[in-house]
C-alpha positions as CSV (number, residue, x, y, z in Angstrom):
1,X,32.3,89.9,143.1
2,X,30.6,93.1,142.2
3,X,32.0,96.6,142.5
4,X,29.3,97.5,145.0
5,X,30.5,94.7,147.4
6,X,34.1,95.9,147.1
7,X,33.0,99.5,147.7
8,X,31.0,98.5,150.8
9,X,34.0,96.5,152.1
10,X,36.3,99.5,151.6
11,X,34.0,101.8,153.5
12,X,33.7,99.3,156.4
13,X,37.5,99.2,156.8
14,X,37.5,103.0,156.9
15,X,39.5,103.5,153.7
16,X,36.5,105.1,151.9
17,X,38.0,104.5,148.4
18,X,38.7,101.4,146.4
19,X,42.3,100.3,146.1
20,X,43.9,101.4,142.9
21,X,44.7,97.8,141.7
22,X,41.0,96.7,142.1
23,X,39.8,99.7,140.0
24,X,42.4,99.0,137.4
25,X,41.5,95.3,137.2
26,X,37.8,96.2,137.0
27,X,38.5,98.6,134.1
28,X,40.6,96.0,132.3
29,X,37.9,93.4,132.5
30,X,35.3,95.8,131.3
31,X,37.5,96.8,128.4
32,X,38.1,93.2,127.4
33,X,34.4,92.4,127.5
34,X,33.4,95.5,125.5
35,X,36.2,95.1,123.0
36,X,35.3,91.4,122.4
37,X,31.6,92.3,121.9
38,X,32.4,95.1,119.5
39,X,34.9,93.1,117.4
40,X,32.6,90.1,117.1
41,X,29.8,92.4,115.7
42,X,32.0,93.9,112.9
43,X,31.5,92.4,109.5
44,X,34.6,90.9,107.9
45,X,34.6,93.4,105.0
46,X,35.3,96.4,107.3
47,X,37.3,94.6,110.0
48,X,40.7,95.3,108.6
49,X,40.3,99.0,108.1
50,X,38.8,99.5,111.6
51,X,41.6,97.4,113.2
52,X,44.2,99.3,111.3
53,X,42.9,102.6,112.7
54,X,42.6,101.2,116.2
55,X,46.2,99.9,116.1
56,X,47.4,103.4,115.0
57,X,45.8,104.8,118.1
58,X,48.1,102.6,120.1
59,X,50.6,105.5,119.6
60,X,49.0,107.0,122.7
61,X,49.9,103.9,124.6
62,X,53.4,104.3,123.4
63,X,53.7,107.8,124.7
64,X,52.4,106.7,128.1
65,X,54.8,103.8,128.2
66,X,57.7,106.1,127.4
67,X,56.7,108.3,130.3
68,X,56.5,105.4,132.7
69,X,59.9,104.0,131.6
70,X,61.7,107.3,131.7
71,X,60.5,108.7,135.0
72,X,61.6,107.9,138.5
73,X,59.2,104.9,139.0
74,X,60.4,101.8,140.7
75,X,62.3,99.1,138.9
76,X,59.2,97.1,138.3
77,X,57.4,100.1,136.9
78,X,60.3,100.7,134.5
79,X,60.3,97.0,133.4
80,X,56.6,97.2,132.7
81,X,57.2,100.5,130.9
82,X,59.8,98.8,128.7
83,X,57.5,95.9,128.0
84,X,54.7,98.4,127.1
85,X,57.0,100.3,124.8
86,X,57.9,97.0,123.0
87,X,54.3,95.8,122.6
88,X,52.9,99.2,121.6
89,X,55.7,99.6,119.0
90,X,54.9,96.2,117.5
91,X,51.2,97.1,117.5
92,X,51.7,100.5,115.8
93,X,54.1,99.2,113.2
94,X,51.8,96.2,112.5
95,X,48.8,98.5,112.1
96,X,50.6,100.6,109.6
97,X,51.8,97.6,107.7
98,X,48.3,96.1,107.5
99,X,46.9,99.5,106.3
100,X,49.6,99.8,103.7
101,X,48.9,96.3,102.4
102,X,45.2,97.0,102.4
103,X,45.6,100.2,100.4
104,X,47.8,98.4,97.9
105,X,44.9,96.0,97.2
106,X,42.9,98.9,96.0
107,X,45.6,100.7,94.1
108,X,46.2,100.7,90.3
109,X,47.9,97.7,88.8
110,X,49.4,99.4,85.8
111,X,48.6,98.4,82.2
112,X,45.8,96.0,83.2
113,X,43.7,98.9,84.4
114,X,44.5,101.1,81.4
115,X,43.1,98.4,79.0
116,X,39.5,98.9,80.2
117,X,39.6,102.7,79.7
118,X,40.5,102.7,76.0
């Protein structure tokens, strides 16, 4: 079902705007499609650095989740906020761990590197 059909149906019922849930689902589906297309086009050599940076951006999600869980939303909203906090925290920590591991791969190894210089 296309967005134009949903918009026409909303106007016929007199609402004039799309329901919030329909717009949210539409944006989620577009994000999934675009994300999949972008990730499959990235060469393996730069996949880890790009994903580490993208996971670090998940801190923005963490702030939004903290807001949802801590405000006066319904119980369901607070449960979703808590789940979002948990998942975003795992994502942020995982992103930093992957970045740290990747940077250690390029770091000096001690005496083995010094032998080639002398």
